[in-house]
C-alpha positions in Angstrom: 136.8 4.1 86.1 140.2 2.7 86.3 142.8 5.3 86.1 140.6 8.4 86.3 139.7 10.8 89.4 136.8 9.6 91.3 134.0 11.9 92.1 131.3 12.3 94.7 129.0 9.8 93.0 131.9 7.1 93.1 132.4 7.6 96.6 128.9 6.8 97.6 128.8 3.7 95.4 132.1 2.3 96.7 131.9 3.2 100.5 130.8 -0.1 101.8 133.9 -1.8 99.8 136.4 1.0 101.2 135.0 0.4 104.9 134.9 -3.3 104.7 138.6 -3.4 103.2 137.5 -5.0 99.9 139.3 -2.6 97.3 142.5 -3.1 95.3 145.4 -1.0 96.2 145.0 1.3 93.6 141.0 2.0 94.0 141.7 2.4 97.7 144.4 4.8 97.0 142.0 6.7 94.2 139.4 6.8 97.1 141.6 8.1 99.6 142.9 10.8 97.4 139.2 12.2 96.8 138.3 12.1 100.4 141.4 13.7 101.4 140.3 16.8 99.2 136.4 16.5 99.8 135.5 17.4 103.2 131.8 16.2 102.5 132.6 12.8 101.4 135.0 12.5 104.2 132.2 13.0 106.7 130.1 10.8 104.6 132.8 7.9 105.0 133.0 8.8 108.7 129.4 8.1 109.6 129.3 4.9 107.4 132.1 3.5 109.8 130.5 4.6 112.7 127.2 2.9 111.1 129.3 -0.1 110.4 131.0 -0.5 113.8 127.6 0.0 115.7 125.7 -3.0 113.6 129.0 -5.0 113.9 128.1 -4.5 118.0 124.3 -5.5 118.0 123.5 -8.6 119.0 121.9 -11.0 116.5 119.5 -12.6 119.2 116.1 -14.1 117.9 112.9 -12.8 118.9 111.0 -14.7 121.4 107.9 -16.6 120.4 105.6 -14.3 122.3 107.0 -11.0 120.8 107.1 -12.6 117.3 103.2 -13.5 117.5 102.5 -10.0 119.0 104.4 -8.4 116.2 102.6 -10.7 113.4 99.2 -9.8 115.0 100.2 -5.8 115.1 101.4 -6.0 111.2 98.7 -8.2 109.9 96.8 -5.8 108.2 99.3 -3.3 107.5 99.7 -3.5 103.8 95.7 -3.2 103.6 95.6 0.1 105.1 
């Protein structure tokens, strides 16, 4: 992939690295060139950024013992259905 133009499939594989800022300068430039020309990928990147932001805002609180016990009870036979 180095030195070549990205295609939509590449964007879907690399979007997480792009959103999280884990790309080299040149890979980021190639990525931005593609999304600059492809409105569908641009929209996809917007959706992934929003999803990343929303998950970043979600508190990571453990379940209370009562809720955990109830969920385990309800899903105990789930696989056998």
